C-alpha distance (Angstrom), angle and dihedral (degrees) to the residues before:
residue distance angle dihedral
X1 . . .
X2 3.83 . .
X3 3.85 95.0 .
X4 3.79 89.0 51.6
X5 3.80 90.8 53.2
X6 3.80 91.3 47.9
X7 3.79 90.0 51.0
X8 3.78 90.0 52.3
X9 3.82 91.7 49.2
X10 3.80 97.4 46.4
X11 3.76 101.5 27.0
X12 3.78 116.3 -166.5
X13 3.80 97.0 -31.4
X14 3.82 111.1 159.0
X15 3.81 92.9 -169.3
X16 3.80 91.2 55.4
X17 3.80 91.3 48.5
X18 3.81 90.0 50.7
X19 3.80 91.4 50.6
X20 3.82 90.1 49.7
X21 3.80 89.3 50.5
X22 3.83 94.1 51.4
X23 3.81 91.1 44.4
X24 3.82 89.2 54.4
X25 3.82 91.3 47.2
X26 3.81 91.2 51.1
X27 3.79 91.8 46.8
X28 3.80 90.3 52.1
X29 3.81 98.3 42.5
X30 3.80 100.6 42.5
X31 3.83 97.7 71.6
X32 3.80 91.5 38.6
X33 3.80 91.8 54.3
X34 3.80 94.6 43.6
X35 3.80 96.6 45.9
X36 3.80 91.7 40.0
X37 3.80 90.4 52.2
X38 3.79 91.6 50.2
X39 3.81 90.3 48.0
X40 3.81 92.9 50.6
X41 3.81 91.1 46.9
X42 3.81 91.6 51.2
X43 3.81 92.8 45.5
X44 3.81 91.6 51.9
X45 3.79 90.4 47.5
X46 3.81 91.4 51.1
X47 3.83 92.6 47.7
X48 3.80 90.8 49.1
X49 3.82 92.4 50.5
X50 3.81 91.8 47.8
X51 3.79 91.5 48.4
X52 3.82 91.0 50.3
X53 3.82 92.0 45.8
X54 3.81 91.3 50.9
X55 3.80 92.8 45.4
X56 3.84 96.5 52.7
X57 3.85 98.3 63.5
X58 3.80 91.0 45.5
X59 3.80 91.0 52.5
X60 3.80 91.2 51.1
X61 3.82 91.2 49.0
X62 3.77 90.5 51.2
X63 3.79 91.4 52.0
X64 3.81 91.8 49.7
X65 3.78 91.9 50.4
X66 3.80 90.9 49.2
X67 3.81 91.9 55.3
């Protein structure tokens, strides 16, 4: 019933259909981009911390061997 009423209100307006399409695309992509960006940021932070944690013991071992 509601889609029929919307069709009567808007008629066959291509510009309105295009605006509905882009609104739907933005509604779908916004959370994906935000949550994906946060996920990538956290993954890079974790990899950096692991790389630094693995590098510190090796540096100390190298100094001990040099002495």
